[in-house]
Phi, psi and omega in degrees: 000139183279136173236145171225154178246148180235117179238035184301336184294338190245004187251032186293347184289336184263000183272180186302318181251122189281140189232141167253179183290341190237350181201150176286134191254027174208158185270144176221173181287159179301320182301313179295321181292319176297324182285350181260358187294324189279347179238041190306316183257007176254130170214096186289108191251310179233147167233113184294131175242130179219157180271358174240160179287146178208162179263134174235148176269122179277186176296345178266352184092007184264157175278134173235164180264149167214170186230154175115155173290137186299127179224134190272128174246111181273135179234134179062028177068020178237142182243130173222110195249145180257150179249141178264124190232184180280173184303137177088356183240142178231142175215161174213145178257123181243132175274110181245345180094136189300329184286340181265352185303320186298331181279336176281325169303307186075175188292121182059026171079022187288320186288316178303310186292331176290318177297321184285330177280320183286328182264342187068040180241172171235126178263116180260112179269151179296152178284340183252139180279002177268349184274143183255348190260144169250164171241134174239129179247140180201173184274350179201160188306320192290320182290326176297320181293317175305315183294323178296318177292327179288322173296324175296319183290318175297314173301314173304314178293322178293315181301327188274346187257167176294351186290337171256112183286158174296137181255342179218170174193155179268122183236161173250098188293137172244351179287354177292351179257110192298314188296327180288321174306309184303314185293329179283323172306311185292327179296317179294313184295325182296321177281318180284349176084011185276107188264012182283349176240127189295144178282123183293155187293339184269355183259150183292156179288167185314140174275131186273065185283335186286340182268353182284107173049036175065012181285144177271163170302314181296327176300318185274007174076015178258129181207169190292327185297334184274351174281143174292135176292127183302327190289352183244013185301138185192171164248139184262122176268320186198138173262145185228152171238096178256100196262358176213168184301321179298312186299323178296304179300326175291325172303313192295314186295322180295314177300320176294326186291340188252016181306303187294321181298320172299320177298313171308317184292339178264008182058018179061021175244143183303150182243120171260146177227160173241128175263114180212128178100195185198132179217168185250132185270313179237138178084190175267169176297326178296324178233061190278147177249317182234126175245129186220169182251122177301155183247131172235135180273130178288127183105331179051046177264356179078016181284329174301315179297320184289323175300317185294324188284333175291327168299300184296318182301321181290327180284319178300315182302317187281003170080024183254001183246133179295151188302310182299330178285318189292334184274348185276147176278137185287128171232099185279130174210164184243099181290133174249331178218134183221123180286343177298331187275002182302133168267096180286110181272328177256111179302323193288337179257112184261093177273074182267004177225170174207157188271110189259006196288325178286326181290324183287324180305324186268327183243016187290330175250019183300129168269110187273336183124181181238140188214151182276133166275123194259324184193170174245139179246151159268104190248143183265122175294151172070358177237138190226155182263183187295332178284348182094358176279160174304139179305124180278117169274329173196164177197158180226138183286154167258160179308134179283154176273148180235173180287345186262347181289146181243152174286324189262000000 
């Protein structure tokens, strides 16, 4: 007899709204929250239909009969597939995402081996890094179910922790403005003492950091790696953890679906911003972690924040935003230096801050210019296109400027 297993009661972590055993892991409307209480751990994703009798595990964990050739029905952009195997064998195919495979394996395979030994199952990983699915095989429905539960718990904990970094974000590209990129290049070279590129007339002269109390750049915690690459300069609207292909595709669809709503929030008029000054995000200037350029909307109508709220609300509703991120208030800023990006060559010295006092003295009132926001991107971190900007997974336009439009 052919047997299939359905383990959908324990696989909520791959659904639109990430769930843990005790809490829903994304922000939804009150109506949606109320409607989900009775089926918190139940996520019907696929329904097998077969022409032969087969066993299925329902939401209570009991086996039930179904008929038909197995057919996958995707719900909310998520796939969880059952495998049909020989008599006495049960298996389930789980979409976990390539970035999460290492956490299921564990250090030197210890987590995988522990699950296999305790649950009496075999975990099969894909041969290609491009595949998102793993297969759990076992001798009974119960052992496959318990192994799936264990993996669900591991994934839930990893996603909520810093161990899994953000993979994507919604950005407003600023590197599309060559004059701004030029100013940032000169800013960096003036600080680092690189005289190979001339300082533009509109940019302040070099900061004389090396003569400050005989300090070197290294003593100040300043090195090239902590500067943001000018070709990636942007404003961040929302950070996202999209750990499998379905979540990436869902994010694409969400952004494209709200194009007209974003236009409405902007009153279908071009949006200009002013970049002026320099400020410290965390810590003091003497022990800075992030140095950024403040952003002002020209006209101060609040259209930019309204558009950003439309974007954020849509991603939250789609269950693609972590709860802690959904609850944060947005502070638009353009980062120019970030100590987190430091490439530590000497592990004995943990330089997670830098001294920005002299930089701030020189550039604290710098006028970086006024710029048009042209579009919003779903950007992939750590991957870049030919221009040097983050790979664009999807984009929506902002209102274009015309000859008759005025900034003010």
